[in-house]
C-alpha positions in Angstrom: 51.7 -21.9 7.2 48.1 -22.5 8.1 47.1 -22.0 4.5 49.6 -24.5 3.3 48.5 -27.1 5.9 44.9 -26.6 4.8 45.8 -27.0 1.1 47.5 -30.3 2.0 44.3 -31.4 3.9 42.2 -30.7 0.8 44.6 -32.7 -1.4 44.5 -35.6 1.0 40.7 -35.5 1.0 40.6 -35.5 -2.7 43.0 -38.5 -2.9 40.9 -40.4 -0.4 37.7 -39.7 -2.3 39.0 -40.8 -5.6 41.2 -43.7 -4.5 40.1 -47.1 -5.7 40.7 -48.6 -2.2 38.1 -46.3 -0.7 35.7 -46.8 -3.5 35.8 -50.6 -3.3 36.8 -51.5 0.2 38.0 -55.0 0.5 39.4 -55.2 4.1 41.3 -58.2 5.5 40.3 -59.7 8.8 42.7 -57.7 10.9 42.4 -55.0 13.5 43.8 -51.5 14.0 44.3 -50.3 17.6 41.9 -53.0 18.7 39.2 -51.9 16.2 38.2 -54.7 13.8 38.7 -53.9 10.2 36.5 -56.9 9.2 34.0 -59.0 11.1 35.2 -62.0 9.0 34.6 -65.5 10.5 33.9 -65.3 14.2 36.3 -67.7 16.0 33.6 -68.6 18.5 31.0 -69.3 15.8 33.5 -71.3 13.8 34.3 -73.3 16.9 30.6 -74.0 17.5 30.3 -75.2 13.9 33.3 -77.4 14.2 31.9 -78.8 17.4 28.6 -79.7 15.8 30.4 -81.4 12.8 32.8 -83.3 15.2 29.8 -84.6 17.2 28.3 -86.1 14.1 31.6 -87.5 13.0 32.1 -89.3 16.3 28.6 -90.8 16.1 28.8 -92.1 12.5 28.6 -95.8 12.4 27.8 -98.0 9.4 24.9 -100.4 9.3 25.8 -103.7 11.1 28.8 -102.1 12.6 30.7 -100.7 9.6 31.6 -101.7 6.1 28.9 -103.6 4.1 30.2 -105.8 1.4 27.8 -107.3 -1.0 28.4 -110.7 -2.5 31.6 -110.4 -4.4 30.4 -111.5 -7.8 27.3 -112.3 -9.8 27.3 -115.8 -11.3 29.1 -115.9 -14.6 25.9 -117.3 -16.1 24.3 -113.8 -15.7 24.9 -113.0 -19.4 22.9 -116.1 -20.3 19.8 -114.6 -18.6 20.4 -111.0 -20.0 19.7 -112.0 -23.6 17.7 -108.8 -24.1 20.7 -106.5 -23.3 22.2 -106.8 -26.8 18.8 -106.2 -28.4 18.3 -103.1 -26.3 21.2 -101.6 -28.2 19.6 -102.2 -31.6 16.7 -100.3 -33.2 13.4 -101.9 -32.2 11.4 -100.5 -35.1 12.4 -99.8 -38.7 13.2 -96.2 -37.9 16.6 -94.8 -37.5 18.2 -95.3 -34.1 20.6 -93.0 -32.3 22.8 -94.6 -29.7 23.3 -92.6 -26.5 25.1 -93.1 -23.2 24.4 -91.6 -19.8 27.6 -89.6 -20.0 26.4 -88.1 -23.3 23.1 -87.2 -21.8 24.8 -85.6 -18.8 26.9 -83.5 -21.2 24.0 -82.4 -23.3 22.0 -81.6 -20.2 24.8 -79.5 -18.7 25.1 -77.5 -21.9 21.4 -77.2 -23.0 19.0 -77.8 -20.1 17.0 -74.7 -19.4 16.5 -75.8 -15.8 20.2 -76.0 -15.2 20.5 -72.5 -16.8 17.9 -71.3 -14.3 20.1 -72.6 -11.5 23.2 -71.1 -13.0 21.7 -67.6 -13.1 21.0 -67.6 -9.3 24.7 -67.0 -8.3 25.1 -64.2 -10.9 22.0 -62.5 -9.6 23.2 -62.8 -6.0 26.6 -61.5 -7.2 25.1 -58.2 -8.1 24.4 -57.7 -4.5 28.2 -57.3 -3.9 28.4 -54.4 -6.3 25.1 -53.0 -4.8 26.5 -53.2 -1.3 29.7 -51.3 -2.5 27.4 -48.6 -3.9 27.2 -47.0 -0.5 30.8 -45.9 -1.0 30.3 -44.5 -4.4 31.6 -41.0 -5.0 28.8 -38.5 -5.7 29.1 -35.3 -7.7 26.5 -32.6 -7.0 25.6 -29.2 -8.4 23.2 -26.7 -6.9 22.1 -23.2 -8.0 19.5 -20.9 -6.5 18.5 -17.2 -7.0 17.0 -15.5 -4.0 15.2 -12.0 -4.2 14.2 -10.4 -0.9 11.7 -7.5 -0.6 10.8 -6.8 3.1 9.6 -3.8 5.0 12.3 -2.1 7.0 11.9 -2.8 10.8 15.4 -1.6 11.9 17.9 1.1 10.9 20.4 -1.7 10.9 18.9 -3.2 7.8 19.3 -0.4 5.3 20.6 2.6 7.4 17.2 4.4 6.8 13.7 3.9 8.3 12.1 4.8 5.0 11.3 2.4 2.1 11.8 -1.4 2.0 14.8 -3.7 2.1 15.6 -5.3 -1.2 18.3 -7.8 -1.9 19.3 -10.0 -4.9 21.4 -13.0 -4.2 22.6 -15.8 -6.5 24.2 -18.8 -4.9 25.9 -21.7 -6.7 27.6 -24.8 -5.3 29.3 -27.9 -6.8 31.5 -30.6 -5.4 31.9 -34.2 -4.5 30.8 -36.3 -1.6 31.6 -39.8 -0.4 31.1 -42.2 2.4 34.4 -43.8 3.5 34.8 -47.3 4.8 35.3 -45.9 8.3 31.7 -44.5 8.2 32.8 -41.0 7.6 30.8 -38.7 5.3 33.3 -36.5 3.4 32.1 -33.5 1.4 34.3 -31.1 -0.6 32.4 -28.2 -2.3 33.1 -24.9 -4.0 30.6 -22.1 -3.5 30.4 -18.9 -5.5 27.7 -16.2 -6.1 26.8 -12.6 -6.3 25.1 -10.3 -3.8 23.6 -6.7 -4.1 21.1 -4.8 -1.9 20.0 -1.3 -1.0 21.7 -1.3 2.4 24.3 1.3 3.2 26.2 -1.4 5.2 26.9 -3.8 2.3 30.4 -3.3 1.0 31.4 -3.8 -1.7 28.1 -3.5 -3.4 27.5 -5.3 -5.6 29.9 -8.1 -4.7 31.1 -11.5 -5.9 31.9 -14.1 -3.3 33.6 -17.5 -3.2 34.1 -20.3 -0.6 35.9 -23.6 -0.7 34.7 -25.9 2.1 35.7 -29.4 3.3 33.5 -31.1 5.9 33.9 -34.5 7.6 31.3 -36.2 9.8 32.9 -39.3 11.5 30.9 -41.6 13.7 32.9 -42.6 16.7 30.6 -45.3 18.2 27.4 -46.2 16.5 28.1 -46.8 12.8 31.8 -46.4 13.2 34.5 -48.7 11.9 35.5 -50.5 8.7 34.1 -53.8 9.9 30.6 -52.3 10.5 30.4 -50.3 7.3 31.7 -53.1 5.0 29.6 -55.8 6.7 26.9 -55.7 4.0 29.6 -56.4 1.4 30.7 -59.4 3.4 27.1 -60.6 3.7 26.6 -60.2 0.0 29.7 -62.3 -0.7 28.5 -65.0 1.6 25.1 -65.0 -0.1 26.9 -65.4 -3.4 28.9 -68.4 -2.2 25.7 -69.9 -0.9 24.1 -69.4 -4.3 27.0 -71.2 -6.0 26.4 -74.1 -3.6 22.7 -74.0 -4.4 23.6 -74.2 -8.1 25.7 -77.3 -7.5 22.9 -78.9 -5.4 20.2 -78.2 -7.9 22.4 -79.3 -10.8 23.2 -82.6 -9.1 19.5 -83.2 -8.5 18.7 -82.5 -12.1 21.4 -84.9 -13.3 20.0 -87.5 -11.0 16.6 -87.0 -12.8 18.4 -87.4 -16.1 19.9 -90.6 -14.9 16.5 -91.9 -13.7 14.9 -91.0 -17.1 17.8 -92.7 -19.0 17.4 -96.0 -17.2 13.6 -95.7 -17.3 14.0 -95.5 -21.1 16.3 -98.5 -21.0 13.8 -100.4 -18.9 10.9 -99.5 -21.1 12.8 -100.8 -24.2 13.7 -104.0 -22.3 10.0 -104.5 -21.5 9.0 -104.0 -25.1 11.6 -106.5 -26.3 10.6 -109.0 -23.7 6.9 -108.6 -24.5 7.5 -109.0 -28.2 9.5 -112.2 -27.5 6.9 -113.7 -25.4 4.1 -112.7 -27.7 5.8 -114.6 -30.4 6.0 -117.6 -28.0 2.3 -117.4 -27.2 1.5 -117.2 -30.9 3.5 -120.4 -31.5 1.8 -122.2 -28.7 -1.6 -121.1 -30.0 -0.8 -122.3 -33.5 0.3 -125.7 -32.1 -2.9 -126.0 -30.0 -5.0 -125.1 -33.0 -3.1 -127.8 -35.0 -4.1 -130.3 -32.3 -7.7 -129.2 -32.0 -8.9 -132.3 -33.9 -6.5 -134.6 -31.9 -6.3 -133.8 -28.2 -6.7 -130.1 -27.6 -9.9 -129.2 -25.7 -11.8 -126.0 -26.1 -10.7 -124.5 -22.8 -7.1 -124.8 -23.8 -7.7 -123.1 -27.1 -9.5 -120.3 -25.3 -6.7 -119.8 -22.8 -4.2 -119.7 -25.6 -6.2 -117.1 -27.5 -6.6 -115.1 -24.3 -2.9 -115.2 -23.6 -2.1 -113.9 -27.1 -4.7 -111.1 -26.8 -3.4 -110.1 -23.4 0.2 -110.0 -24.5 -0.7 -108.1 -27.7 -2.5 -105.5 -25.6 0.3 -105.3 -23.1 2.7 -104.8 -26.1 0.7 -101.8 -27.3 1.0 -100.2 -23.8 4.7 -100.9 -23.8 5.2 -99.0 -27.1 3.6 -96.0 -25.5 5.8 -96.3 -22.4 8.9 -96.3 -24.6 7.7 -93.1 -26.4 6.8 -91.4 -23.1 10.2 -92.3 -21.5 12.1 -91.0 -24.5 10.1 -87.7 -24.5 10.7 -87.4 -20.7 14.5 -87.7 -21.3 14.4 -85.2 -24.1 12.5 -82.7 -22.0 15.2 -82.9 -19.2 18.1 -82.6 -21.6 16.6 -79.8 -23.8 19.1 -80.4 -26.5 17.9 -78.7 -29.7 19.9 -81.2 -31.9 18.0 -84.1 -30.3 14.7 -82.2 -30.5 15.3 -81.6 -34.2 16.3 -85.2 -34.8 13.5 -86.7 -32.8 12.1 -88.8 -35.6 13.6 -92.1 -34.5 14.7 -94.0 -31.4 17.1 -93.0 -28.7 19.0 -96.2 -27.9 20.7 -96.4 -24.5 23.8 -98.6 -24.7 25.4 -98.3 -21.2 26.3 -101.7 -19.7 24.4 -102.9 -16.7 26.0 -103.2 -13.3 26.8 -106.9 -12.9 29.4 -106.9 -10.1 29.4 -106.0 -6.5 29.7 -102.4 -5.3 31.7 -101.9 -2.0 29.7 -100.0 0.5 31.0 -98.2 3.6 28.5 -95.9 5.3 31.1 -94.3 7.5 33.2 -93.3 4.5 30.2 -92.0 2.6 28.9 -90.0 5.6 32.3 -88.3 6.2 32.4 -87.3 2.5 28.9 -85.9 2.8 29.8 -83.9 5.9 32.8 -82.4 4.0 31.2 -81.6 0.7 27.4 -81.8 0.6 26.1 -78.5 -0.6 23.2 -78.2 1.9 25.7 -78.5 4.8 28.1 -75.9 3.3 25.1 -73.6 2.7 24.1 -73.9 6.3 27.6 -72.9 7.4 27.5 -69.9 5.1 24.1 -68.9 6.5 25.4 -69.0 10.1 28.4 -66.9 9.2 26.1 -64.3 7.6 23.8 -64.3 10.7 26.9 -63.8 12.9 27.8 -60.6 10.9 24.2 -59.3 11.2 24.3 -59.9 14.9 27.5 -57.9 15.3 26.0 -55.1 13.3 23.0 -55.1 15.6 25.3 -54.9 18.6 26.9 -51.8 17.1 23.5 -50.2 16.4 22.5 -50.4 20.1 25.3 -48.1 21.1 24.9 -44.3 21.5 25.5 -42.0 18.6 28.7 -40.0 18.9 29.7 -38.0 15.7 32.8 -35.9 15.3 32.3 -32.8 13.0 35.3 -31.3 11.3 35.0 -28.4 8.8 37.4 -26.0 7.2 37.1 -23.4 4.6 38.8 -20.5 2.7 36.8 -17.6 1.3 37.2 -14.6 -1.0 35.2 -11.5 -2.0 35.4 -9.0 -4.9 33.4 -6.0 -6.0 31.2 -5.8 -9.1 29.9 -9.4 -8.9 33.3 -10.6 -9.9 33.2 -14.1 -8.3 36.0 -15.4 -10.5 38.5 -13.0 -8.9 36.9 -13.8 -5.5 37.7 -17.5 -6.2 41.4 -16.6 -6.8 41.5 -14.4 -3.6 40.3 -17.3 -1.4 43.7 -18.9 -1.9 45.8 -15.6 -1.6 44.2 -13.5 1.2 43.5 -14.1 4.8 43.6 -17.5 6.6 41.4 -20.6 6.6 38.4 -20.8 8.9 37.5 -24.0 10.7 34.9 -25.6 12.9 35.3 -28.6 15.3 32.3 -30.1 17.1 30.8 -33.3 18.5 27.2 -34.5 18.6 26.0 -37.0 21.1 22.7 -38.8 21.1 22.0 -41.2 24.0 19.2 -43.6 23.5 16.9 -43.8 26.5 14.5 -46.6 25.6 16.1 -47.8 22.3 13.4 -50.3 21.7 14.0 -50.8 18.0 17.7 -51.5 18.3 17.2 -53.9 21.3 14.4 -55.8 19.5 16.6 -56.1 16.4 19.5 -57.4 18.4 17.3 -60.0 20.2 15.9 -61.0 16.8 19.4 -61.6 15.4 20.4 -63.7 18.4 17.2 -65.8 18.0 18.0 -66.2 14.3 21.4 -67.4 15.2 20.0 -70.0 17.6 17.5 -71.0 15.0 20.1 -71.4 12.3 22.2 -73.7 14.4 19.2 -75.9 15.1 18.4 -75.8 11.4 22.0 -76.7 10.6 21.8 -79.7 12.9 18.5 -80.7 11.2 20.2 -80.4 7.8 23.1 -82.6 8.8 20.6 -85.1 10.2 18.7 -85.1 7.0 21.9 -85.5 4.9 23.2 -88.4 6.9 19.8 -90.0 6.8 19.8 -89.7 3.0 23.3 -91.2 2.8 22.2 -94.1 5.0 19.1 -94.6 2.9 21.0 -94.4 -0.4 23.6 -96.9 1.0 20.9 -99.3 2.0 19.0 -98.7 -1.3 22.1 -99.7 -3.3 22.7 -102.7 -1.1 19.1 -103.8 -1.4 19.0 -103.2 -5.1 22.1 -105.4 -5.5 20.6 -108.2 -3.3 17.4 -107.9 -5.2 19.2 -108.2 -8.5 20.9 -111.4 -7.3 17.7 -112.9 -6.1 15.9 -112.0 -9.3 18.8 -113.6 -11.3 18.2 -116.8 -9.4 14.5 -116.5 -10.0 15.1 -116.1 -13.8 17.4 -119.1 -13.8 14.8 -121.2 -12.0 12.0 -120.1 -14.3 14.1 -120.6 -17.4 15.1 -124.1 -16.2 11.5 -124.9 -15.6 10.5 -123.9 -19.1 13.4 -125.7 -20.7 12.7 -128.9 -18.7 9.0 -128.7 -19.7 9.9 -128.4 -23.4 12.5 -131.2 -23.1 10.0 -133.4 -21.4 7.4 -132.7 -24.1 9.8 -133.6 -26.9 10.9 -136.8 -25.0 7.4 -137.9 -24.5 6.5 -137.2 -28.1 9.4 -139.4 -29.3 8.7 -142.2 -26.8 5.1 -142.6 -27.7 4.6 -145.2 -30.4 1.1 -146.3 -30.1 -0.7 -143.2 -28.9 -3.8 -143.6 -26.8 -6.2 -140.8 -26.2 -4.7 -140.0 -22.8 -1.2 -139.9 -24.3 -2.3 -137.6 -27.0 -4.0 -135.4 -24.5 -0.7 -135.1 -22.6 0.9 -133.2 -25.5 -1.8 -130.5 -25.4 -1.4 -130.2 -21.7 2.3 -129.6 -22.2 1.5 -126.7 -24.5 -0.9 -125.3 -21.9 1.7 -125.5 -19.2 4.2 -123.8 -21.5 2.0 -120.7 -21.5 2.0 -120.6 -17.7 5.8 -121.1 -17.6 6.3 -118.4 -20.1 4.3 -116.0 -18.0 6.4 -116.8 -14.9 9.6 -116.4 -16.9 8.5 -113.1 -18.4 7.6 -111.7 -15.0 10.9 -112.9 -13.5 12.9 -111.3 -16.4 11.1 -108.1 -16.0 11.8 -108.0 -12.3 15.5 -108.7 -13.1 15.6 -105.8 -15.6 13.9 -103.5 -13.0 16.4 -104.5 -10.3 19.3 -104.0 -12.6 18.2 -100.5 -13.6 17.5 -99.7 -9.9 21.2 -100.6 -9.2 22.3 -98.2 -11.8 20.2 -95.3 -10.5 21.2 -96.2 -6.9 24.9 -95.8 -7.7 24.3 -92.2 -9.1 21.9 -91.5 -6.2 24.6 -92.4 -3.7 27.1 -90.1 -5.4 24.5 -87.4 -5.2 23.8 -88.1 -1.5 27.5 -87.6 -0.8 27.5 -84.3 -2.8 30.0 -86.0 -5.1 28.2 -86.3 -8.4 29.6 -83.3 -10.2 33.1 -84.1 -8.8 32.8 -87.7 -10.0 31.8 -86.5 -13.4 34.7 -84.1 -13.4 32.4 -81.1 -13.9 33.6 -77.6 -13.2 31.8 -74.2 -13.2 33.2 -71.9 -16.0 32.4 -68.2 -16.2 31.8 -66.8 -19.7 30.0 -64.0 -21.5 26.9 -64.4 -23.5 26.1 -62.8 -26.8 24.2 -60.1 -25.1 27.2 -59.2 -23.0 25.8 -60.6 -19.7 27.9 -63.1 -17.8 26.9 -66.7 -17.7 28.0 -69.7 -15.7 28.5 -72.9 -17.6 28.9 -76.4 -16.2 31.5 -78.1 -18.3 32.9 -81.6 -18.1 36.7 -81.8 -18.3 38.0 -84.6 -20.5 41.0 -85.0 -18.2 41.3 -84.3 -14.5 43.9 -82.1 -12.9 46.2 -85.0 -12.2 46.2 -85.9 -15.9 44.1 -89.0 -15.6 41.0 -89.6 -17.5 37.8 -89.9 -15.4 35.1 -92.3 -16.4 31.4 -91.1 -16.2 29.3 -92.5 -13.4 26.8 -93.5 -16.1 29.4 -95.8 -17.8 31.3 -97.0 -14.8 31.1 -100.6 -13.7 32.3 -100.7 -10.2 
């Protein structure tokens, strides 16, 4: 009966050792007889996190008391003062031009950017920590073999039965088996021993002999180091770290796309500047030609010098502008890292996205609430607090006394003539099992290391909560600044539009007055002739003012475009707005990769426009 029971115990031990559940513990947040099976999310910690978030929600108020609505519409005449927008979409030089959109650049960056690939490898690297943490529960096979020869002087008749000679003994011991740590913290070891023994003693019988022993031992912690929750805590921490790494990938990717956006519109602005400078260089050349034509009539030397100076200055400025376009294009290419564009890079990249020419509804409260719910930095802070909570619970366990339960049972056999094979068979057929039950208690007296570790974990928890509040403050500040930046950029665009309209009207009136005066003059006097050259001189000044106003208008327009994307990024909404998801795949070398892919159609079946192409 006892032998049958012991055989059942061995079978149960083997099934526990080799079962997949024991090998890869994945406990659910429940308890057994009051003992937690998983630390999971601490309700008290979650309540503190919710309390912090709710405090910020209750204090969120928009600038000037709530929603901020810019002027509803830019004047319809805006298109009349954006004459350069159509020319931006055409090749400036005789080289081939390649039209691009911001959405296309986002797609190419998501697929090819080496920087985004660096960010995408971080979660995969952290993910290996889960498997590494599970390694503590790996099943281990072991084999040991040793030969021991003894040759001692005889000091007792009990050794050999004779006081003469020496005691000699030859012993060969072998052991093999499996060992495993269970999720409860128990160390289970099942081993089979066999060997041979012979000596010159009269008391050894049989001599020589073969022996065999099958042994099962279990050491189960009862206090310190006990429980599924404690022993699987490192797995939970590794999973939390992996989630945090995925959030970091999203944060870094959104920041990179924002840089792509800035570079895209910087290229747009550089091309606008080049077009404008060429246009006004041609105007200055015409004025210089007219003044040279009137050098013998009414143009004075100082006017000719100013005209030549204006032409020279605008020509030099044009040369710098050509370099700015090239630098902006190279900067965009370096961020995208698309090999197709790099191989093609023999012509112009032509941005063709339309400018934002209508109002953008702003609501700081709504934006801030979105940021609290989905901004990566805030979600990372929550994950960090959860991991710290688990570490604190582990430290509380480690401060407890060590109480280990020892269970061991065995069956053994013996056979003459070194026949250990028959001895192995006899261990299941003769006699009864032996067993051992014990307990080991170790009470810490000073326990300085464990106490210091627990205090450190508690201090870290307090630090993480303060850091979490700092993160939320920083995020909400960034949302507020981004909201104001977009509002300011829009207001600036409207003001610059009025400035361009005024400067354009001034130049047009000046030209009209010049033509009217030229027609009205019949008998020209010297003073009347001189007035024509003065008109040309004033035209140069008016051109300079209009060129500066148009450049400011272009700058404010591109700032609006970047501010829209910057606001989406501040809310942690950029990848979601672009309908980008993380897809797991396998590389050619067999390693996993994470790819950011843009879905053409959203989950509700509706197409989603790109932030870069959207005109709110």
